[in-house]
ZALOLO-366197 format. One line per field, with one value per residue (C-alpha): residue number from 1; residue in three letters; x, y, z. Coordinates in Angstrom, 3 decimals, decimal comma. Example, Ala and Ser with C-alpha at 12.3 -4.5 7.8 and 13.67 -1.06 7.14 Angstrom:
nr: (1 | 2) $
rest: (Ala | Ser) $
x: (12,300 | 13,670) $
y: (-4,500 | -1,060) $
z: (7,800 | 7,140) $
# end
This chain:
nr: (1 | 2 | 3 | 4 | 5 | 6 | 7 | 8 | 9 | 10 | 11 | 12 | 13 | 14 | 15 | 16 | 17 | 18 | 19 | 20 | 21 | 22 | 23 | 24 | 25 | 26 | 27 | 28 | 29 | 30 | 31 | 32 | 33 | 34 | 35 | 36 | 37 | 38 | 39 | 40 | 41 | 42 | 43 | 44 | 45 | 46 | 47 | 48 | 49 | 50 | 51 | 52 | 53 | 54 | 55 | 56 | 57 | 58 | 59 | 60 | 61 | 62 | 63 | 64 | 65 | 66 | 67 | 68 | 69 | 70 | 71 | 72 | 73 | 74 | 75 | 76 | 77 | 78 | 79 | 80 | 81 | 82 | 83 | 84 | 85 | 86 | 87 | 88 | 89 | 90 | 91 | 92 | 93 | 94 | 95 | 96 | 97 | 98 | 99 | 100 | 101 | 102 | 103 | 104 | 105 | 106 | 107 | 108 | 109 | 110 | 111 | 112 | 113 | 114 | 115 | 116 | 117 | 118 | 119 | 120 | 121 | 122 | 123 | 124 | 125 | 126 | 127 | 128 | 129 | 130 | 131 | 132 | 133 | 134 | 135 | 136 | 137 | 138 | 139 | 140 | 141 | 142 | 143 | 144 | 145 | 146 | 147 | 148 | 149 | 150 | 151 | 152 | 153 | 154 | 155 | 156 | 157 | 158 | 159 | 160 | 161 | 162 | 163 | 164 | 165 | 166 | 167 | 168 | 169 | 170 | 171 | 172 | 173 | 174 | 175 | 176 | 177 | 178 | 179 | 180 | 181 | 182 | 183 | 184 | 185 | 186 | 187 | 188 | 189 | 190 | 191 | 192 | 193 | 194 | 195 | 196 | 197 | 198 | 199 | 200 | 201 | 202 | 203 | 204 | 205 | 206 | 207 | 208 | 209 | 210 | 211 | 212 | 213 | 214 | 215 | 216 | 217 | 218 | 219 | 220 | 221 | 222 | 223 | 224 | 225 | 226 | 227 | 228 | 229 | 230 | 231 | 232 | 233 | 234 | 235 | 236 | 237 | 238 | 239 | 240 | 241 | 242 | 243 | 244 | 245 | 246 | 247 | 248 | 249 | 250 | 251 | 252 | 253 | 254 | 255 | 256 | 257 | 258 | 259 | 260 | 261 | 262 | 263 | 264 | 265 | 266 | 267 | 268 | 269 | 270 | 271 | 272 | 273 | 274 | 275 | 276 | 277 | 278 | 279 | 280 | 281 | 282 | 283 | 284 | 285 | 286 | 287 | 288 | 289 | 290 | 291 | 292 | 293 | 294 | 295 | 296 | 297 | 298 | 299 | 300 | 301 | 302 | 303 | 304 | 305 | 306 | 307 | 308 | 309 | 310 | 311 | 312 | 313 | 314 | 315 | 316 | 317 | 318 | 319 | 320 | 321 | 322 | 323 | 324 | 325 | 326 | 327 | 328 | 329 | 330 | 331 | 332 | 333 | 334 | 335 | 336 | 337 | 338 | 339 | 340 | 341 | 342 | 343 | 344 | 345 | 346 | 347 | 348 | 349 | 350) $
rest: (Met | Ala | Arg | Lys | Lys | Glu | Tyr | Arg | Arg | Ile | Leu | Leu | Arg | Gly | Val | Asn | Trp | Leu | Gly | Asp | Ala | Val | Met | Leu | Thr | Pro | Ala | Met | Arg | Ala | Leu | Arg | Glu | Ala | Gln | Pro | Gly | Ala | His | Ile | Ala | Ile | Leu | Cys | Lys | Lys | Ser | Val | Ala | Glu | Val | Tyr | Arg | Asn | Asn | Pro | Cys | Ile | Asn | Glu | Ile | Ile | Ser | Tyr | Asp | Ser | Asp | Lys | Gly | Ile | Gly | Asn | Ile | Leu | Tyr | Leu | Arg | Arg | Val | Ile | Arg | Glu | Arg | Asp | Phe | Glu | Leu | Ala | Ile | Val | Phe | Pro | Arg | Ser | Phe | Arg | Ser | Ala | Leu | Pro | Val | Tyr | Leu | Gly | Lys | Val | Arg | Glu | Arg | Ile | Gly | Tyr | Gly | Gly | Arg | Phe | Arg | Gly | Leu | Leu | Leu | Thr | Asp | Ala | Ile | Pro | Arg | Ser | Glu | Glu | Ala | Leu | Thr | Thr | His | Arg | Val | Asn | Tyr | Tyr | Ala | Arg | Leu | Leu | Arg | Pro | Leu | Gly | Ile | Glu | Lys | Ile | Pro | Glu | Arg | Thr | Glu | Leu | Pro | Ile | Asp | Ala | Glu | Ser | Gln | Lys | Trp | Ala | Asp | Asp | Phe | Leu | Ala | Gly | Gln | Arg | Arg | His | Gly | Glu | Arg | Lys | Leu | Ala | Gly | Met | Leu | Cys | Gly | Ala | Thr | Tyr | Gly | Ala | Ala | Lys | Gln | Trp | Leu | Ser | Glu | Arg | Phe | Ala | Glu | Leu | Ala | Arg | Arg | Leu | Thr | Glu | Ala | Gly | Leu | Ala | Glu | Ala | Leu | Ile | Val | Gly | Gly | Pro | Gly | Glu | Val | Glu | Leu | Ala | Arg | Asp | Val | Asp | Arg | Glu | Ala | Arg | Ala | Pro | Leu | Val | Asn | Ala | Ala | Gly | Lys | Thr | Ser | Val | Leu | Gln | Leu | Ala | Ala | Leu | Ile | Lys | Arg | Cys | Ser | Val | Phe | Val | Ser | Asn | Asp | Thr | Gly | Pro | Met | His | Val | Ala | Asp | Ala | Val | Gly | Thr | Pro | Ile | Val | Ala | Ile | Phe | Gly | Pro | Thr | Asp | Ile | Val | Thr | Thr | Arg | Pro | Tyr | Gly | Ala | Gly | His | Arg | Ile | Ile | Thr | Val | Asn | Pro | Lys | Cys | Gly | Pro | Cys | Leu | Leu | Arg | Thr | Cys | Pro | Thr | Asp | His | Phe | Cys | Met | Glu | Asp | Ile | Met | Val | Asp | Asp | Val | Glu | Lys | Val | Val | Arg | Glu | Ile | Leu | Ala | Gly | Lys | Val | Asp | Glu | Ala | Arg | Met | Lys) $
x: (82,439 | 83,607 | 82,389 | 83,816 | 81,850 | 81,056 | 77,966 | 76,069 | 74,435 | 75,240 | 73,466 | 75,240 | 73,305 | 74,678 | 75,371 | 73,745 | 76,986 | 79,034 | 81,802 | 80,354 | 80,066 | 83,572 | 84,844 | 82,938 | 85,054 | 88,040 | 85,197 | 83,767 | 87,402 | 88,196 | 84,277 | 85,194 | 88,875 | 87,220 | 84,148 | 85,708 | 82,809 | 79,641 | 77,609 | 77,688 | 75,034 | 74,721 | 71,587 | 71,825 | 70,395 | 70,611 | 72,868 | 76,014 | 75,341 | 78,279 | 80,987 | 79,981 | 79,587 | 83,553 | 83,980 | 85,169 | 83,832 | 80,420 | 78,245 | 75,147 | 73,892 | 70,286 | 69,380 | 66,739 | 65,462 | 64,161 | 63,324 | 60,921 | 57,259 | 55,115 | 55,186 | 59,150 | 59,817 | 57,406 | 59,071 | 62,579 | 61,675 | 60,206 | 63,231 | 65,267 | 63,013 | 63,379 | 66,491 | 66,875 | 70,193 | 72,146 | 73,692 | 72,948 | 75,272 | 73,624 | 75,867 | 73,591 | 72,467 | 69,218 | 66,071 | 64,577 | 67,595 | 67,318 | 63,707 | 63,519 | 66,156 | 64,006 | 60,883 | 62,975 | 63,676 | 67,279 | 68,750 | 71,359 | 71,534 | 74,566 | 74,833 | 75,206 | 72,366 | 70,519 | 67,282 | 65,486 | 67,541 | 69,133 | 65,203 | 65,224 | 69,409 | 70,234 | 74,302 | 73,643 | 77,148 | 77,373 | 78,053 | 81,326 | 82,892 | 86,181 | 83,420 | 82,261 | 85,748 | 87,848 | 87,904 | 84,828 | 87,023 | 87,329 | 83,939 | 82,229 | 84,909 | 83,741 | 80,945 | 83,083 | 84,169 | 81,594 | 82,412 | 86,504 | 87,151 | 89,645 | 92,195 | 91,268 | 92,553 | 94,637 | 93,176 | 89,978 | 89,396 | 86,834 | 87,765 | 86,780 | 85,668 | 87,115 | 84,321 | 84,237 | 87,933 | 87,294 | 84,939 | 86,866 | 89,809 | 87,663 | 86,458 | 89,694 | 90,870 | 88,105 | 88,107 | 92,098 | 93,779 | 97,084 | 97,456 | 100,794 | 100,320 | 99,425 | 95,719 | 95,014 | 91,296 | 89,287 | 85,640 | 84,697 | 81,421 | 80,030 | 76,970 | 76,281 | 76,352 | 78,027 | 80,260 | 82,224 | 82,948 | 86,485 | 85,482 | 84,647 | 86,516 | 89,975 | 89,228 | 89,229 | 92,309 | 94,037 | 92,950 | 94,204 | 97,858 | 98,614 | 97,370 | 99,744 | 102,334 | 102,698 | 102,006 | 98,659 | 95,560 | 92,555 | 89,883 | 86,866 | 84,201 | 80,879 | 77,617 | 74,260 | 73,970 | 77,132 | 77,004 | 76,341 | 79,282 | 81,611 | 80,128 | 81,069 | 84,708 | 84,960 | 84,010 | 86,263 | 89,406 | 89,889 | 91,599 | 90,953 | 90,243 | 87,996 | 84,507 | 83,265 | 80,824 | 77,510 | 78,388 | 79,556 | 78,758 | 80,441 | 82,353 | 83,078 | 83,990 | 86,681 | 88,074 | 88,595 | 90,490 | 92,401 | 94,385 | 94,511 | 98,207 | 96,362 | 93,037 | 92,224 | 88,801 | 86,620 | 85,493 | 83,043 | 81,985 | 84,682 | 87,436 | 86,805 | 86,787 | 90,031 | 91,518 | 90,669 | 91,864 | 94,975 | 95,180 | 97,331 | 94,512 | 94,842 | 91,793 | 90,618 | 88,822 | 86,565 | 84,194 | 83,996 | 86,180 | 89,276 | 90,218 | 86,716 | 86,332 | 89,864 | 91,216 | 91,946 | 94,926 | 98,506 | 100,256 | 97,544 | 97,660 | 94,937 | 94,771 | 93,118 | 92,857 | 92,178 | 89,472 | 88,300 | 85,035 | 85,013 | 84,428 | 80,818 | 79,302 | 77,323 | 75,332 | 75,953 | 78,157 | 76,299 | 79,280 | 82,177 | 83,110 | 86,693 | 87,667 | 87,525 | 88,264 | 91,510 | 92,290 | 94,468 | 95,243 | 98,966 | 98,513 | 96,956 | 98,965 | 101,892 | 101,005 | 99,926 | 102,762 | 104,511 | 102,625 | 102,947 | 106,890 | 106,526 | 107,177 | 105,060 | 104,903 | 103,947 | 103,982 | 101,734 | 98,259 | 98,243) $
y: (226,893 | 224,279 | 224,734 | 223,727 | 223,570 | 221,223 | 219,349 | 217,595 | 214,638 | 212,987 | 210,596 | 208,236 | 206,480 | 203,531 | 201,134 | 197,952 | 195,620 | 193,744 | 195,500 | 198,939 | 199,052 | 198,022 | 200,411 | 203,097 | 202,826 | 205,171 | 208,137 | 207,290 | 207,012 | 210,517 | 211,963 | 210,734 | 212,592 | 216,019 | 215,380 | 213,979 | 215,083 | 214,090 | 211,491 | 209,346 | 206,709 | 204,701 | 203,724 | 200,339 | 196,958 | 194,180 | 192,187 | 194,400 | 196,016 | 193,875 | 195,420 | 198,251 | 196,900 | 197,225 | 200,302 | 203,292 | 205,818 | 204,643 | 205,340 | 203,829 | 201,410 | 201,625 | 198,207 | 197,866 | 194,767 | 196,424 | 200,179 | 198,998 | 200,068 | 203,259 | 201,001 | 201,082 | 204,722 | 206,101 | 203,796 | 205,029 | 208,525 | 208,107 | 206,469 | 209,047 | 212,201 | 210,753 | 211,127 | 215,046 | 215,064 | 218,075 | 216,418 | 213,368 | 212,346 | 209,470 | 207,322 | 204,994 | 206,962 | 206,215 | 208,080 | 205,955 | 206,048 | 209,819 | 210,493 | 209,028 | 211,284 | 214,502 | 213,140 | 213,243 | 216,250 | 216,420 | 220,285 | 219,730 | 216,484 | 215,372 | 213,428 | 212,672 | 214,840 | 212,890 | 211,650 | 214,211 | 213,011 | 217,209 | 218,021 | 215,836 | 217,469 | 220,481 | 219,909 | 217,394 | 216,625 | 216,425 | 212,822 | 213,539 | 211,515 | 212,037 | 210,476 | 207,618 | 206,287 | 206,470 | 203,701 | 203,281 | 204,288 | 207,844 | 208,099 | 207,797 | 210,212 | 212,505 | 213,476 | 214,610 | 217,684 | 220,231 | 219,612 | 220,633 | 216,851 | 215,935 | 213,788 | 210,037 | 207,021 | 204,958 | 201,514 | 200,137 | 198,337 | 196,147 | 195,230 | 191,734 | 190,769 | 188,675 | 185,976 | 185,948 | 185,241 | 182,456 | 181,125 | 180,973 | 179,582 | 176,347 | 176,393 | 175,622 | 173,070 | 171,036 | 171,017 | 171,271 | 167,955 | 169,816 | 172,088 | 172,878 | 174,252 | 178,112 | 178,532 | 179,442 | 181,084 | 181,149 | 182,736 | 180,738 | 182,640 | 186,188 | 187,886 | 190,077 | 187,120 | 183,978 | 186,656 | 187,643 | 184,102 | 182,113 | 178,801 | 176,296 | 173,261 | 175,886 | 176,724 | 172,924 | 172,049 | 175,019 | 173,661 | 169,911 | 171,390 | 173,259 | 170,321 | 167,908 | 170,451 | 170,708 | 174,726 | 175,437 | 173,842 | 175,385 | 177,155 | 177,789 | 180,533 | 181,582 | 182,975 | 181,004 | 181,136 | 179,500 | 176,560 | 174,037 | 176,008 | 175,139 | 171,678 | 171,415 | 173,059 | 170,598 | 167,378 | 168,292 | 169,522 | 165,555 | 166,523 | 167,356 | 170,766 | 173,108 | 174,455 | 177,492 | 178,294 | 179,700 | 178,803 | 182,583 | 185,596 | 188,605 | 189,052 | 184,912 | 185,321 | 188,153 | 185,922 | 183,229 | 185,086 | 187,453 | 183,321 | 182,848 | 183,474 | 184,434 | 184,978 | 184,380 | 185,431 | 186,928 | 190,767 | 190,105 | 191,731 | 188,973 | 190,269 | 193,629 | 191,927 | 190,139 | 193,832 | 195,310 | 192,386 | 192,689 | 189,522 | 189,337 | 188,691 | 187,305 | 188,971 | 187,661 | 190,465 | 189,270 | 191,716 | 194,286 | 197,186 | 196,767 | 201,006 | 201,386 | 198,167 | 196,753 | 195,924 | 199,071 | 198,895 | 197,685 | 194,352 | 192,518 | 191,063 | 191,300 | 189,000 | 189,592 | 189,062 | 192,925 | 192,271 | 194,049 | 193,882 | 195,227 | 196,053 | 195,175 | 194,580 | 192,194 | 189,491 | 186,794 | 186,767 | 186,954 | 185,301 | 182,875 | 184,407 | 184,650 | 187,193 | 184,460 | 181,174 | 182,778 | 182,615 | 179,826 | 177,926 | 177,801 | 181,552 | 182,108 | 179,007 | 181,428 | 184,416 | 182,240 | 180,693 | 184,139 | 185,848 | 182,094 | 182,449 | 186,075 | 187,521 | 190,499 | 193,848 | 196,123 | 199,240 | 197,364 | 197,860 | 200,633) $
z: (157,811 | 160,300 | 163,502 | 166,640 | 169,891 | 172,618 | 172,235 | 175,383 | 173,396 | 170,142 | 168,277 | 165,420 | 162,909 | 162,273 | 158,942 | 158,672 | 157,589 | 159,630 | 157,676 | 157,047 | 160,864 | 161,777 | 158,982 | 161,226 | 164,465 | 163,199 | 162,228 | 166,242 | 167,833 | 165,732 | 167,114 | 170,830 | 170,964 | 169,497 | 171,832 | 174,888 | 177,508 | 174,947 | 175,908 | 172,200 | 171,836 | 168,623 | 166,747 | 165,257 | 163,976 | 166,960 | 164,523 | 164,617 | 168,104 | 169,514 | 167,467 | 169,649 | 172,845 | 174,772 | 172,332 | 174,705 | 172,452 | 173,061 | 175,739 | 174,562 | 171,874 | 171,151 | 168,818 | 166,419 | 164,307 | 161,824 | 160,488 | 157,837 | 158,448 | 159,550 | 163,351 | 163,408 | 162,485 | 164,770 | 167,542 | 166,706 | 166,753 | 170,282 | 171,447 | 169,518 | 170,994 | 174,361 | 174,439 | 173,313 | 171,738 | 169,747 | 167,433 | 164,947 | 162,224 | 159,979 | 158,053 | 155,542 | 152,560 | 152,711 | 152,797 | 155,746 | 157,922 | 158,272 | 158,579 | 162,478 | 163,408 | 161,499 | 163,247 | 166,959 | 166,338 | 166,546 | 166,153 | 164,096 | 161,154 | 159,333 | 156,674 | 152,779 | 150,380 | 147,490 | 146,490 | 148,718 | 152,067 | 152,057 | 153,190 | 156,127 | 157,422 | 158,346 | 156,630 | 153,171 | 152,819 | 148,784 | 147,717 | 145,265 | 142,588 | 145,437 | 148,271 | 146,284 | 145,239 | 148,509 | 151,203 | 152,900 | 156,154 | 154,805 | 152,911 | 156,997 | 157,940 | 155,612 | 157,643 | 160,675 | 159,288 | 159,721 | 163,114 | 162,291 | 162,282 | 159,716 | 160,941 | 162,083 | 163,126 | 160,761 | 162,146 | 162,815 | 166,452 | 167,948 | 171,476 | 172,583 | 176,212 | 178,285 | 178,510 | 174,551 | 174,739 | 177,289 | 175,139 | 171,926 | 174,272 | 175,494 | 172,137 | 169,976 | 173,116 | 172,161 | 168,546 | 167,500 | 166,326 | 166,146 | 168,971 | 168,545 | 164,858 | 163,653 | 162,901 | 159,452 | 159,203 | 156,763 | 155,568 | 152,537 | 151,974 | 151,608 | 152,452 | 149,780 | 146,837 | 145,668 | 142,767 | 145,771 | 146,351 | 145,438 | 144,906 | 147,625 | 146,765 | 146,395 | 149,645 | 150,947 | 148,815 | 150,596 | 153,794 | 152,694 | 151,323 | 155,341 | 156,632 | 155,194 | 155,014 | 158,869 | 158,889 | 160,070 | 161,055 | 159,083 | 161,087 | 159,085 | 160,433 | 159,034 | 159,886 | 159,890 | 156,062 | 155,890 | 157,412 | 154,705 | 152,429 | 155,967 | 155,495 | 151,719 | 152,474 | 155,618 | 153,716 | 150,692 | 152,251 | 153,223 | 156,171 | 159,892 | 160,317 | 162,682 | 161,268 | 163,811 | 161,297 | 162,815 | 166,058 | 166,799 | 168,265 | 166,404 | 169,298 | 169,318 | 165,854 | 166,633 | 169,944 | 167,419 | 163,873 | 166,740 | 167,628 | 163,782 | 162,401 | 158,808 | 157,383 | 153,973 | 153,160 | 150,320 | 150,742 | 153,267 | 156,926 | 158,917 | 156,767 | 158,331 | 161,929 | 161,081 | 160,431 | 163,309 | 165,514 | 164,087 | 162,226 | 158,586 | 155,981 | 152,704 | 150,430 | 147,666 | 145,441 | 142,205 | 141,480 | 144,638 | 144,655 | 146,239 | 146,408 | 148,741 | 150,425 | 150,714 | 154,859 | 156,262 | 158,004 | 156,708 | 156,701 | 154,861 | 151,002 | 148,082 | 145,647 | 142,309 | 138,483 | 138,101 | 135,520 | 132,898 | 133,673 | 137,174 | 140,068 | 138,736 | 142,078 | 140,933 | 143,149 | 140,644 | 137,957 | 134,612 | 132,355 | 133,248 | 136,877 | 135,591 | 138,100 | 140,882 | 138,565 | 137,276 | 140,929 | 141,583 | 144,614 | 144,025 | 144,272 | 147,650 | 149,546 | 147,991 | 149,967 | 153,146 | 153,190 | 153,269 | 156,066 | 158,461 | 157,570 | 159,256 | 155,540 | 156,327 | 154,349 | 157,470 | 154,294 | 151,816 | 150,842 | 153,931) $
# end
C-alpha cells in the first residue's frame, strides 16, 4: 500500500551514465513536488554530478569516484550514516549500489529487487516485463509508487548556469565562420559501443551538404573518448565546421547544444541532454531500443530501419551492421532540412 507521509531527509542513489542521469530528472521533480520540505540529496558519480548542480529539486550532491572495492563501499556507508537519512531510493539495479545504503542504516529503502538485492531493501519492487519495456523515465518513476506518487512531468530538465552559458557564447564567437547561419549539432560517437554509431563518413557528408547549401554550420561535440572520431569527421567533411569534442564539461556541452537549431545524434548521453535543453533531435537508432531510450520529450524525430535482429543491445555488430549501414545521408538530411525550416511536429514521438 502506498504511504503518504512527510520525510525530513531523503537520499537518491543516482545512476551512472549521462543519459540515464538526465532521464532521472522527471522522477526527481515529482518527488520534490510531493515532498516540498524535505532535504533531498543525491549520491552519484562525479562524472554525472554536473547534471544536478543547478537542479532546484536537489539540496545536496554527494559525489564519488568509484563504488567498487571494500574501501569505497565503507566510505560511502560512513557518508550515508552521518547524514541520518530516513528514506533512500536506489535507482541503479546492481547489488553494489544498494549495499552502502543498507550498511548506512537508512530506515526505508526502495529499489528494484532481484539477484539478492531484495535482502538489502525494505521495499523491493519487482522488475516486471511492464517495467522493463517502458521508457527509462517511467522505469525510474515506478520506484516512487510506494510513496503514492504516480504522475511525473512530461519532460526532462538540465538547468544551465550563467557561467556555462557565457563560455558557450565566447567559444562559438571564437570558432564560428558562418555566425549568421543556424547551428546544427552532431554527436558522432556512442559511449556504449561502435554498434550504436552511424558511419563517421556519413556525418561528415551531412555536415558538408548543410554547409555548401548555406543551411547551417555544423558543430561536432563529444567526450574525451570521441576526440579522434570528431577529428576524422572534421577532416572528411572538407568544409569548415566547429569541433568542440573533448573541450567541454557537461554544462558547457548543454549550453552549446541549447544554441543549436537541430541536434543529430546516435542513441547516447548527449542526445538526452539535447532533449533536456529543448533542442529538436534527429536520433539515429540501430541496435538499441527505441521504446526505452528514445528522447523523452515531444518534437523529436527518430530514424531507423527497424532491424529484425534488433534491438540486440550489442556493443559491436557480429554481422554486417546493416541497421546503421542502411541509413543513408539522404534520409537524415531530409529530416534535418525539415527541422531547420521549422517543420517540427510537436506531437511526434511524445
